[in-house]
C-alpha positions in Angstrom: 45.9 -40.9 185.5 46.0 -40.1 181.8 45.4 -42.9 179.4 48.3 -43.8 177.4 48.2 -45.1 173.9 51.7 -45.5 172.9 54.3 -47.3 175.1 58.0 -47.4 174.2 60.0 -49.9 175.9 63.9 -50.4 176.7 65.2 -53.3 176.2 68.3 -54.2 178.4 67.5 -54.6 182.3 64.2 -53.5 181.4 62.7 -56.6 179.4 65.9 -58.7 179.0 68.5 -59.5 181.3 71.5 -57.7 180.1 73.6 -58.6 183.1 73.2 -62.1 182.3 73.7 -62.2 178.7 77.0 -60.1 179.2 78.2 -62.5 182.0 77.8 -65.5 179.6 79.5 -63.6 176.8 82.3 -62.5 178.8 83.2 -66.2 179.9 83.0 -67.5 176.5 85.3 -64.6 175.4 87.8 -64.7 178.2 87.9 -68.5 178.1 88.6 -68.3 174.1 91.8 -66.3 174.7 92.9 -68.4 177.7 92.1 -66.0 180.7 90.1 -67.2 183.4 86.7 -65.5 183.8 86.9 -64.8 187.3 84.3 -62.5 188.8 86.6 -59.8 189.5 87.9 -59.8 186.0 84.3 -59.7 184.7 83.2 -57.0 187.0 86.1 -54.9 186.0 85.1 -55.3 182.3 81.3 -54.4 183.3 82.3 -51.2 185.1 84.6 -50.0 182.4 82.0 -50.8 179.6 79.4 -48.9 181.3 81.5 -46.1 181.7 82.2 -46.0 178.1 78.3 -46.2 177.1 77.5 -43.2 179.6 80.6 -41.5 177.6 78.5 -42.4 174.3 75.2 -41.0 175.9 76.7 -37.8 176.8 78.4 -37.4 173.1 81.7 -37.5 174.6 82.8 -40.7 172.1 81.1 -42.0 169.2 79.8 -45.4 168.8 82.7 -46.6 166.4 85.2 -45.3 168.7 83.5 -47.1 171.6 83.8 -50.3 169.6 87.1 -49.8 168.7 88.9 -48.9 172.0 86.8 -51.1 174.7 89.0 -54.3 174.5 92.4 -53.0 173.2 92.4 -50.5 176.0 90.9 -53.1 178.7 93.5 -55.8 177.8 96.2 -53.3 177.8 95.2 -51.9 181.3 94.3 -55.4 182.8 96.5 -57.9 181.3 99.0 -56.0 179.7 98.6 -57.5 176.5 98.4 -55.4 173.1 95.7 -56.6 170.7 97.0 -56.9 167.0 93.2 -56.0 165.8 89.7 -55.3 167.2 88.5 -59.3 166.5 87.6 -59.8 170.0 85.0 -57.2 169.8 83.6 -58.9 167.0 84.0 -62.3 169.0 82.3 -60.6 172.1 79.4 -59.3 170.0 78.5 -62.6 168.4 78.5 -64.1 172.0 76.5 -61.4 173.4 73.9 -61.9 170.7 73.1 -65.1 172.0 71.9 -63.8 175.4 68.2 -63.6 175.6 67.2 -64.3 179.3 64.0 -62.7 180.0 63.5 -60.7 183.1 60.6 -62.0 185.5 57.4 -60.9 184.6 58.3 -59.6 181.2 56.6 -62.0 179.2 53.2 -61.7 181.2 53.4 -57.8 181.0 53.9 -57.7 177.3 51.0 -60.3 176.7 48.7 -58.2 179.1 49.5 -54.9 177.5 49.4 -56.1 173.9 45.6 -57.7 174.8 44.5 -54.4 176.0 45.4 -52.7 172.7 48.3 -50.4 173.6 50.7 -49.8 170.7 54.3 -51.0 171.9 57.5 -50.0 170.5 61.0 -50.6 171.4 63.6 -47.8 172.2 67.1 -49.0 172.7 70.7 -48.1 172.7 72.8 -51.0 171.1 74.0 -52.9 168.0 71.2 -53.7 165.4 71.8 -57.5 165.0 72.3 -58.1 168.6 69.2 -56.5 169.7 67.2 -57.9 167.0 68.4 -61.2 167.4 67.8 -61.2 171.2 64.4 -60.1 170.8 63.7 -62.7 168.0 65.1 -65.5 170.1 63.1 -64.3 173.1 60.1 -64.2 171.0 59.5 -60.7 172.4 59.4 -59.2 169.0 55.9 -60.3 168.1 54.6 -57.8 170.6 56.1 -54.6 169.1 54.9 -52.5 166.3 58.4 -51.3 165.5 61.9 -51.7 166.9 64.0 -48.5 167.0 67.8 -49.0 167.9 70.5 -46.1 167.9 72.7 -47.9 165.2 69.8 -47.6 162.7 68.4 -44.1 163.8 72.1 -42.7 163.9 71.5 -41.2 167.2 71.6 -42.4 171.0 69.0 -42.1 173.8 68.9 -39.6 175.5 69.3 -37.2 172.6 66.3 -35.4 171.4 67.3 -36.4 167.8 67.1 -40.2 168.6 63.4 -39.7 169.7 62.6 -37.2 166.8 63.8 -39.9 164.3 61.5 -42.6 166.0 58.5 -40.5 166.4 58.6 -39.6 162.7 58.2 -43.0 162.1 55.2 -43.7 164.4 51.9 -43.0 162.4 49.6 -40.5 164.2 52.1 -40.1 167.0 50.6 -38.2 169.8 53.1 -37.0 172.7 50.4 -36.6 175.2 49.6 -40.3 174.9 53.2 -41.9 174.7 55.1 -43.0 177.9 58.5 -44.4 178.0 59.4 -47.2 180.2 63.0 -47.9 181.3 65.5 -48.8 183.9 68.1 -46.0 183.2 67.7 -42.7 184.6 70.5 -41.3 182.3 69.1 -43.1 179.2 65.5 -43.7 179.5 64.1 -40.9 182.1 66.5 -38.3 180.8 65.4 -39.3 177.1 61.8 -39.0 177.6 62.3 -35.6 179.6 64.2 -34.7 176.5 61.8 -35.7 174.2 58.7 -34.0 176.0 56.8 -37.3 176.9 56.0 -39.0 180.2 58.4 -41.4 181.9 57.7 -44.8 184.0 61.0 -45.8 185.8 61.5 -49.5 186.5 63.6 -49.0 189.6 64.0 -52.7 190.5 67.0 -52.1 192.7 65.6 -49.0 194.6 68.1 -46.5 193.6 68.0 -43.1 194.5 66.4 -40.7 191.9 68.3 -37.7 190.4 66.0 -34.7 191.0 67.2 -33.2 187.9 65.5 -35.9 186.0 62.0 -35.9 185.6 59.9 -39.0 186.5 56.2 -39.2 186.2 55.7 -42.9 187.1 57.7 -45.5 189.2 57.6 -49.4 189.4 59.8 -51.6 191.7 58.9 -54.6 189.4 57.4 -55.5 185.9 54.5 -56.9 187.6 53.6 -53.5 189.0 53.5 -52.1 185.5 50.2 -53.5 184.3 48.5 -52.4 187.8 50.0 -48.7 187.4 48.4 -48.6 183.7 45.0 -50.0 184.6 
């Protein structure tokens, strides 16, 4: 196997447990507006929200549109409530920023890779203050030379533009020695393919791969990644 130098890590459901953070934030949000945060309600929101982010990845909506419509539309469709403003989105983002639960093996992996002199970077879609706060409070930020966030770069994974703007900021960047590591086929693996770099799919849920998306390496757990890169 080729020797990699630059490892580009996704955040959500690769290093940090986004579903746990989202679940916690939705509990707080729905309780704050006197709606019982049942598992059914939270799952309905999670499915709806994931669909919006997939539209954003495909370029069908903008980030600002996503932030503006998700709660007004969801509350109208599920509760028949018309929101006077978008304050719930801002409240939700604040709650979400407090969730920084690490996935099993994440810290051990980062410590191992850092000790082996890999250059580690973050490549993540999301909101700047949320991702930075979660990485700082989990103490994961210390392992990374730089954190590239879609809101700051003005482009989303899997677009070529996202990766070009990130690569332009990495001194001596060599595509042949770069590897993106993430859980998402449509964002991370397709992004790596679009950017012309190798990919490592963290497939913890044993999903079926998309034959149209190039996957160079695959791991079923974070613990396996150290062995794969040895």
